[in-house]
DSSP file (Angstrom, degrees, kcal/mol; ACC not computed):
  #  RESIDUE AA STRUCTURE BP1 BP2  ACC     N-H-->O    O-->H-N    N-H-->O    O-->H-N    TCO  KAPPA ALPHA  PHI   PSI    X-CA   Y-CA   Z-CA
    1    1 A T              0   0    0      0, 0.0     3,-0.0     0, 0.0     0, 0.0   0.000 360.0 360.0 360.0 149.5   35.0   -1.6  -42.0
    2    2 A A        -     0   0    0      1,-0.1     2,-0.1     0, 0.0     0, 0.0  -0.552 360.0-100.2 -79.6 142.9   32.6   -4.4  -41.7
    3    3 A P        -     0   0    0      0, 0.0    -1,-0.1     0, 0.0     3,-0.1  -0.374  42.2-114.3 -63.1 135.3   29.3   -3.8  -39.8
    4    4 A S        -     0   0    0      1,-0.1     3,-0.1    -2,-0.1     0, 0.0  -0.297  38.5 -86.5 -71.2 158.2   29.5   -5.1  -36.3
    5    5 A A        -     0   0    0      1,-0.1    -1,-0.1    -2,-0.0     2,-0.1  -0.257  56.4 -93.1 -60.1 146.6   27.2   -8.0  -35.2
    6    6 A A        -     0   0    0     -3,-0.1    -1,-0.1     1,-0.1     3,-0.1  -0.404  42.3-120.6 -61.3 129.7   23.8   -6.8  -34.0
    7    7 A S        -     0   0    0     -2,-0.1    -1,-0.1     1,-0.1    -3,-0.0  -0.458  36.2 -95.2 -70.7 147.1   23.8   -6.3  -30.3
    8    8 A P        -     0   0    0      0, 0.0    -1,-0.1     0, 0.0     4,-0.0  -0.261  44.4 -97.2 -61.8 148.9   21.3   -8.4  -28.4
    9    9 A S    >   -     0   0    0      1,-0.1     3,-1.6    -3,-0.1    -3,-0.0  -0.331  26.9-124.7 -60.3 143.5   18.0   -6.8  -27.6
   10   10 A P  T 3  S+     0   0    0      0, 0.0    41,-0.4     0, 0.0    -1,-0.1   0.629 108.6  61.7 -67.7  -8.5   17.8   -5.5  -24.1
   11   11 A L  T 3  S+     0   0    0     39,-0.1     2,-0.3     2,-0.1    39,-0.1   0.115  73.0 125.2-103.3  19.2   14.8   -7.7  -23.5
   12   12 A T    <   -     0   0    0     -3,-1.6     2,-0.5    39,-0.1    39,-0.2  -0.666  58.7-130.1 -81.8 135.7   16.5  -11.0  -24.0
   13   13 A L        +     0   0    0     -2,-0.3     2,-0.2    37,-0.1    -2,-0.1  -0.744  32.8 171.9 -89.3 122.5   16.1  -13.4  -21.2
   14   14 A S        -     0   0    0     -2,-0.5     0, 0.0     1,-0.2     0, 0.0  -0.610  42.7 -63.4-120.4-177.4   19.3  -15.0  -19.9
   15   15 A A        -     0   0    0     -2,-0.2    -1,-0.2     1,-0.1     0, 0.0  -0.262  68.1 -84.7 -63.6 150.0   20.1  -17.2  -16.8
   16   16 A P        -     0   0    0      0, 0.0    -1,-0.1     0, 0.0     5,-0.1  -0.344  34.4-132.2 -58.1 138.1   19.7  -15.7  -13.4
   17   17 A P  S    S+     0   0    0      0, 0.0    -2,-0.1     0, 0.0     0, 0.0   0.521  91.8  69.6 -72.6  -3.3   22.7  -13.7  -12.4
   18   18 A F    >   +     0   0    0      1,-0.1     3,-1.6     2,-0.0     4,-0.3  -0.804  52.9 174.9-118.6  86.6   22.9  -15.4   -8.9
   19   19 A P  T >> S+     0   0    0      0, 0.0     3,-0.8     0, 0.0     4,-0.7   0.627  71.7  77.5 -69.0 -10.9   23.9  -19.0   -9.2
   20   20 A D  H 3> S+     0   0    0      1,-0.2     4,-1.5     2,-0.2    -2,-0.0   0.530  73.2  81.2 -75.7  -3.6   24.0  -19.3   -5.4
   21   21 A W  H <4 S+     0   0    0     -3,-1.6    -1,-0.2     1,-0.2     3,-0.1   0.920  97.5  41.4 -64.5 -39.2   20.2  -19.5   -5.3
   22   22 A A  H <4 S+     0   0    0     -3,-0.8    -1,-0.2    -4,-0.3    -2,-0.2   0.827 121.3  40.5 -77.5 -27.0   20.4  -23.1   -6.1
   23   23 A A  H  < S+     0   0    0     -4,-0.7    -2,-0.2     3,-0.1    -1,-0.2   0.464 102.4  88.5-100.4  -0.5   23.4  -23.8   -3.9
   24   24 A G  S  < S-     0   0    0     -4,-1.5     3,-0.1     1,-0.2    -3,-0.1   0.233  95.7 -35.4 -73.7-159.5   22.1  -21.6   -1.0
   25   25 A P  S    S-     0   0    0      0, 0.0    -1,-0.2     0, 0.0     2,-0.1  -0.295  80.5 -88.2 -61.0 146.8   19.8  -22.5    1.9
   26   26 A R        -     0   0    0     -3,-0.1    -4,-0.1     1,-0.1    -3,-0.1  -0.355  44.6-140.9 -60.9 131.4   17.2  -25.0    0.9
   27   27 A L        -     0   0    0      1,-0.1    -1,-0.1    -6,-0.1     5,-0.0  -0.530  24.5 -96.6 -90.3 156.0   14.1  -23.3   -0.3
   28   28 A P    >>  -     0   0    0      0, 0.0     3,-1.2     0, 0.0     4,-0.6  -0.279  38.4-105.5 -65.5 162.7   10.5  -24.4    0.6
   29   29 A D  T 34 S+     0   0    0      1,-0.2     3,-0.5     2,-0.2    -2,-0.1   0.842 119.7  54.3 -59.1 -34.6    8.7  -26.6   -2.0
   30   30 A W  T 34 S+     0   0    0      1,-0.2    -1,-0.2     2,-0.1    -3,-0.0   0.631  89.6  79.2 -75.8 -12.4    6.5  -23.8   -3.1
   31   31 A A  T <4  +     0   0    0     -3,-1.2    -1,-0.2     1,-0.1    -2,-0.2   0.897  66.6 171.8 -68.4 -40.7    9.4  -21.4   -3.8
   32   32 A G     <  -     0   0    0     -4,-0.6    -1,-0.1    -3,-0.5     3,-0.1  -0.339  45.4 -35.5  69.8-150.5   10.3  -22.9   -7.2
   33   33 A G  S    S-     0   0    0      1,-0.2     2,-0.1    23,-0.1     0, 0.0  -0.310  83.7 -59.4 -97.6-173.9   12.9  -21.1   -9.3
   34   34 A P        -     0   0    0      0, 0.0     2,-0.4     0, 0.0    -1,-0.2  -0.399  52.3-131.6 -65.2 144.2   13.6  -17.4   -9.8
   35   35 A R  E     -A   54   0A   0     19,-1.7    19,-3.0    -2,-0.1     2,-0.3  -0.803  14.9-133.1 -99.6 136.8   10.7  -15.3  -11.1
   36   36 A E  E     -A   53   0A   0     -2,-0.4     2,-0.3    17,-0.2    17,-0.2  -0.641  24.4-172.6 -86.7 147.1   11.4  -12.9  -14.0
   37   37 A A  E     -A   52   0A   0     15,-2.3    15,-2.4    -2,-0.3     2,-0.3  -0.986  22.6-120.3-137.9 151.0   10.1   -9.4  -13.8
   38   38 A L  E     -A   51   0A   0     -2,-0.3     2,-0.5    13,-0.2    13,-0.2  -0.692  18.4-146.4 -90.0 137.6    9.9   -6.5  -16.3
   39   39 A V  E     -A   50   0A   0     11,-2.9    10,-3.1    -2,-0.3    11,-1.4  -0.953  20.4-148.9-104.3 124.8   11.7   -3.2  -15.4
   40   40 A Y  E     -A   48   0A   0     -2,-0.5     3,-0.1     8,-0.3    11,-0.0  -0.588  17.2-133.1 -94.6 155.7    9.9   -0.3  -16.8
   41   41 A K  S    S-     0   0    0      6,-1.8     2,-0.3     1,-0.3    -1,-0.1   0.957  85.8 -22.2 -70.5 -53.3   11.2    3.1  -18.0
   42   42 A S     >  -     0   0    0      5,-0.1     4,-1.7     1,-0.1     5,-0.3  -0.955  61.5-107.4-152.4 168.0    8.6    5.0  -16.1
   43   43 A I  T  4 S+     0   0    0     -2,-0.3    -1,-0.1     1,-0.2    -2,-0.0   0.854 117.7  48.7 -68.1 -35.5    5.2    4.6  -14.5
   44   44 A E  T  4 S+     0   0    0      1,-0.2    -1,-0.2    -3,-0.0    -3,-0.0   0.861 115.2  39.4 -74.9 -37.0    3.6    6.7  -17.3
   45   45 A S  T  4 S-     0   0    0      2,-0.1    -2,-0.2     1,-0.0    -1,-0.2   0.801  78.0-156.2 -88.3 -30.4    5.1    5.1  -20.3
   46   46 A F     <  +     0   0    0     -4,-1.7    -3,-0.1     1,-0.2    -2,-0.0   0.863  37.0 153.5  51.2  39.3    5.0    1.4  -19.4
   47   47 A T        -     0   0    0     -5,-0.3    -6,-1.8     2,-0.0     2,-0.2  -0.877  42.4-133.2 -94.6 112.5    7.9    0.8  -21.8
   48   48 A P  E     +A   40   0A   0      0, 0.0    -8,-0.3     0, 0.0     3,-0.1  -0.477  30.7 171.3 -67.5 131.7    9.9   -2.3  -20.7
   49   49 A V  E     -     0   0A   0    -10,-3.1     2,-0.3     1,-0.3    -9,-0.2   0.590  58.0  -4.9-112.4 -16.7   13.6   -1.7  -20.7
   50   50 A D  E     -A   39   0A   0    -11,-1.4   -11,-2.9   -39,-0.1     2,-0.3  -0.987  61.8-110.2-166.4 168.1   15.1   -4.8  -19.0
   51   51 A F  E     -A   38   0A   0    -41,-0.4     2,-0.3    -2,-0.3   -13,-0.2  -0.789  26.3-166.5-106.6 155.7   14.4   -8.0  -17.2
   52   52 A M  E     -A   37   0A   0    -15,-2.4   -15,-2.3    -2,-0.3     2,-0.5  -0.993  15.5-133.7-138.8 144.5   15.1   -8.5  -13.5
   53   53 A F  E     -A   36   0A   0     -2,-0.3     2,-0.3   -17,-0.2   -17,-0.2  -0.904  17.4-152.8-104.7 128.1   15.2  -11.8  -11.5
   54   54 A L  E     -A   35   0A   0    -19,-3.0   -19,-1.7    -2,-0.5    -2,-0.0  -0.780  26.5-106.0-100.8 139.6   13.4  -11.9   -8.2
   55   55 A H    >>  -     0   0    0     -2,-0.3     4,-2.2   -21,-0.2     3,-1.0  -0.442  24.4-139.0 -67.4 130.4   14.6  -14.3   -5.4
   56   56 A P  H 3> S+     0   0    0      0, 0.0     4,-1.3     0, 0.0    -1,-0.1   0.727  97.4  66.2 -63.1 -26.6   12.0  -17.2   -5.1
   57   57 A H  H 34 S+     0   0    0      1,-0.2    -2,-0.1     2,-0.2   -27,-0.0   0.854 115.3  28.1 -64.0 -35.6   12.1  -17.2   -1.4
   58   58 A L  H <4 S+     0   0    0     -3,-1.0     3,-0.4     1,-0.1    -1,-0.2   0.830 128.2  35.7 -92.4 -38.1   10.5  -13.8   -1.3
   59   59 A F  H  < S+     0   0    0     -4,-2.2    -2,-0.2     1,-0.2    -1,-0.1   0.364 107.7  58.3-109.9   4.8    8.4  -13.5   -4.5
   60   60 A N  S  < S+     0   0    0     -4,-1.3    -1,-0.2    -5,-0.2     3,-0.1   0.035  72.5 139.8-118.3  28.0    7.1  -17.0   -5.1
   61   61 A A        -     0   0    0     -3,-0.4     3,-0.1     1,-0.1    -3,-0.1  -0.399  62.2 -95.3 -66.9 145.7    5.2  -17.2   -1.7
   62   62 A P        -     0   0    0      0, 0.0     2,-0.4     0, 0.0    -1,-0.1  -0.250  43.0-104.4 -59.2 150.7    1.8  -18.9   -1.8
   63   63 A V        -     0   0    0     -3,-0.1    -3,-0.0     1,-0.0     0, 0.0  -0.641  26.6-152.7 -77.5 128.3   -1.2  -16.5   -2.1
   64   64 A R    >>  -     0   0    0     -2,-0.4     4,-2.3     1,-0.2     3,-0.5  -0.899   5.8-167.3-106.2 104.1   -3.1  -16.1    1.2
   65   65 A P  H 3> S+     0   0    0      0, 0.0     4,-2.5     0, 0.0     5,-0.2   0.812  85.3  57.4 -65.7 -32.3   -6.7  -15.2    0.3
   66   66 A D  H 3> S+     0   0    0      2,-0.2     4,-1.9     1,-0.2     5,-0.1   0.882 110.1  43.7 -70.1 -34.2   -7.6  -14.2    3.8
   67   67 A I  H <> S+     0   0    0     -3,-0.5     4,-2.2     2,-0.2     5,-0.2   0.889 112.8  52.3 -74.2 -38.9   -4.8  -11.5    3.8
   68   68 A V  H  X S+     0   0    0     -4,-2.3     4,-2.5     2,-0.2    -2,-0.2   0.943 110.8  48.7 -57.6 -47.0   -5.7  -10.4    0.3
   69   69 A H  H  X S+     0   0    0     -4,-2.5     4,-2.7     1,-0.2     5,-0.3   0.938 111.0  49.1 -59.5 -50.7   -9.4  -10.0    1.4
   70   70 A S  H  X S+     0   0    0     -4,-1.9     4,-2.1     1,-0.2    -1,-0.2   0.875 112.6  48.9 -62.0 -36.6   -8.4   -8.0    4.6
   71   71 A V  H  X S+     0   0    0     -4,-2.2     4,-2.9     2,-0.2    -1,-0.2   0.898 111.5  48.4 -69.1 -38.7   -6.2   -5.6    2.5
   72   72 A V  H  X S+     0   0    0     -4,-2.5     4,-2.4     2,-0.2    -2,-0.2   0.907 112.2  47.8 -67.5 -39.7   -8.8   -5.0   -0.1
   73   73 A V  H  X S+     0   0    0     -4,-2.7     4,-2.4    -5,-0.2    -1,-0.2   0.907 112.6  50.3 -66.0 -36.8  -11.4   -4.3    2.5
   74   74 A W  H  X S+     0   0    0     -4,-2.1     4,-2.7    -5,-0.3    -2,-0.2   0.952 111.5  48.5 -63.1 -47.1   -8.9   -1.9    4.3
   75   75 A Q  H  X S+     0   0    0     -4,-2.9     4,-1.2     1,-0.2    -2,-0.2   0.908 112.1  47.6 -59.4 -42.4   -8.1   -0.1    1.0
   76   76 A L  H  X S+     0   0    0     -4,-2.4     4,-0.9     1,-0.2     3,-0.2   0.918 111.8  50.8 -62.9 -43.0  -11.8    0.3    0.1
   77   77 A A  H >< S+     0   0    0     -4,-2.4     3,-0.9     1,-0.2    -2,-0.2   0.923 109.0  51.0 -59.8 -43.8  -12.6    1.6    3.6
   78   78 A K  H 3< S+     0   0    0     -4,-2.7    -1,-0.2     1,-0.2    -2,-0.2   0.775 105.0  59.5 -64.9 -23.4   -9.7    4.2    3.4
   79   79 A R  H 3< S+     0   0    0     -4,-1.2    -1,-0.2    -3,-0.2    -2,-0.2   0.755  83.2  96.9 -77.6 -20.1  -11.0    5.4    0.0
   80   80 A R  S << S-     0   0    0     -3,-0.9    -3,-0.0    -4,-0.9     0, 0.0  -0.328  76.2-133.5 -69.0 149.9  -14.4    6.4    1.5
   81   81 A Q        -     0   0    0      1,-0.0    -1,-0.1    -2,-0.0    -4,-0.0   0.915  22.8-150.5 -78.3 -43.6  -14.7   10.1    2.3
   82   82 A G        +     0   0    0      1,-0.0    -2,-0.0     3,-0.0    -1,-0.0   0.794  56.5 120.4  83.5  23.6  -16.2    9.6    5.7
   83   83 A T        +     0   0    0      2,-0.1    -1,-0.0     0, 0.0    -3,-0.0   0.280  36.5 122.7-108.2  13.7  -18.3   12.8    5.9
   84   84 A R        -     0   0    0      1,-0.0     2,-0.4     0, 0.0     0, 0.0  -0.297  49.6-144.1 -72.5 165.4  -21.7   11.2    6.3
   85   85 A N        -     0   0    0     -2,-0.0     2,-0.3     0, 0.0    -2,-0.1  -0.951   6.3-129.5-131.4 141.2  -23.8   12.0    9.4
   86   86 A T        -     0   0    0     -2,-0.4     2,-0.2     1,-0.1     0, 0.0  -0.662  35.1-107.6 -87.1 153.7  -26.2   10.0   11.5
   87   87 A L        -     0   0    0     -2,-0.3    -1,-0.1     1,-0.1     2,-0.1  -0.498  27.9-129.1 -81.5 143.8  -29.6   11.4   12.2
   88   88 A G     >  -     0   0    0     -2,-0.2     4,-0.9     1,-0.1     3,-0.4  -0.237  34.6 -93.6 -78.1 177.1  -30.6   12.7   15.6
   89   89 A R  T  4 S+     0   0    0      1,-0.2     3,-0.3     2,-0.2    -1,-0.1   0.852 126.5  47.4 -60.7 -38.0  -33.7   11.7   17.4
   90   90 A S  T  4 S+     0   0    0      1,-0.2    -1,-0.2     3,-0.0    -3,-0.0   0.669 110.8  53.1 -83.6 -14.4  -35.7   14.5   16.1
   91   91 A E  T  4 S+     0   0    0     -3,-0.4     2,-0.3     2,-0.1    -1,-0.2   0.611  81.7 103.2 -94.4  -8.6  -34.6   13.9   12.5
   92   92 A V  S  < S-     0   0    0     -4,-0.9     2,-0.7    -3,-0.3    -3,-0.0  -0.571  74.6-125.9 -77.0 130.8  -35.4   10.3   12.2
   93   93 A A        +     0   0    0     -2,-0.3     2,-0.2     0, 0.0    -1,-0.1  -0.654  57.4 133.1 -71.7 114.0  -38.6    9.6   10.2
   94   94 A G        -     0   0    0     -2,-0.7     2,-0.0     1,-0.1     0, 0.0  -0.777  54.6 -60.9-146.9-171.6  -40.7    7.5   12.6
   95   95 A S        -     0   0    0     -2,-0.2    -1,-0.1     1,-0.1     0, 0.0  -0.233  41.7-118.2 -74.2 170.5  -44.0    6.9   14.1
   96   96 A G        +     0   0    0      2,-0.1    -1,-0.1     3,-0.0     3,-0.1   0.247  68.0 135.6 -88.8   9.6  -45.9    9.4   16.2
   97   97 A R        -     0   0    0      1,-0.1     2,-0.3     2,-0.1    -2,-0.0  -0.329  65.7-108.7 -66.1 144.7  -45.8    7.0   19.2
   98   98 A K        -     0   0    0      1,-0.1    -1,-0.1    -2,-0.0    -2,-0.1  -0.549  22.6-144.1 -75.2 131.8  -44.9    8.5   22.4
   99   99 A I  S    S+     0   0    0     -2,-0.3    -1,-0.1     1,-0.1    -2,-0.1   0.820  79.2   4.1 -75.9 -28.4  -41.3    7.3   23.4
  100  100 A R  S    S-     0   0    0     -3,-0.0    -1,-0.1     0, 0.0     5,-0.0  -0.979  90.1 -87.7-149.4 161.2  -42.1    7.0   27.2
  101  101 A P        -     0   0    0      0, 0.0     4,-0.2     0, 0.0    -2,-0.0  -0.321  32.3-126.1 -68.4 155.9  -45.2    7.5   29.4
  102  102 A Q  S    S+     0   0    0      2,-0.1     2,-0.3     1,-0.0     5,-0.1   0.846  90.0  31.0 -69.5 -31.9  -45.9   11.0   30.7
  103  103 A K  S    S+     0   0    0      1,-0.1     5,-0.1     2,-0.1    -1,-0.0  -0.889 101.7  41.7-127.8 155.2  -46.1   10.0   34.3
  104  104 A G  S    S+     0   0    0     -2,-0.3    -1,-0.1     3,-0.1    -2,-0.1   0.356  84.1  92.4  98.4  -2.9  -44.4    7.3   36.4
  105  105 A Q  S    S-     0   0    0      2,-0.2     3,-0.1    -4,-0.2    -2,-0.1   0.504  91.3-120.9 -98.8  -9.6  -40.8    7.5   35.1
  106  106 A G  S    S+     0   0    0      1,-0.3     2,-0.3     0, 0.0    -3,-0.1   0.702  74.4 122.1  77.2  18.1  -39.5   10.1   37.6
  107  107 A M        -     0   0    0     -5,-0.1    -1,-0.3     1,-0.0    -2,-0.2  -0.855  66.2-111.5-115.7 148.7  -38.6   12.5   34.8
  108  108 A A              0   0    0     -2,-0.3    -1,-0.0     1,-0.1    -5,-0.0  -0.401 360.0 360.0 -74.9 157.0  -39.9   16.1   34.4
  109  109 A R              0   0    0     -2,-0.1    -1,-0.1     0, 0.0    -6,-0.0   0.517 360.0 360.0 -71.0 360.0  -42.3   16.9   31.6
């Protein structure tokens, strides 16, 4: 028997599988077309096994720097251990100045 034609590579890019994207509701100007994404075998190996098309209405949204900044600040704050301690009045390195007069404040010595 003759050898069969070579099967296409699993990483060949074809047209989006959903033609209704173009015929569906009107997308915003920033949406553009469908975005291609790689599908990986596992998180550890990072071996791409396939392509996937993502809907432009969800995945081509404009970047909001203010939201990205707030998320980065939040993530860094959550990463901190949070076991630090503030110093009490007797532990603070300061001057030897008296903090209140000895008389005239209505407080016991």
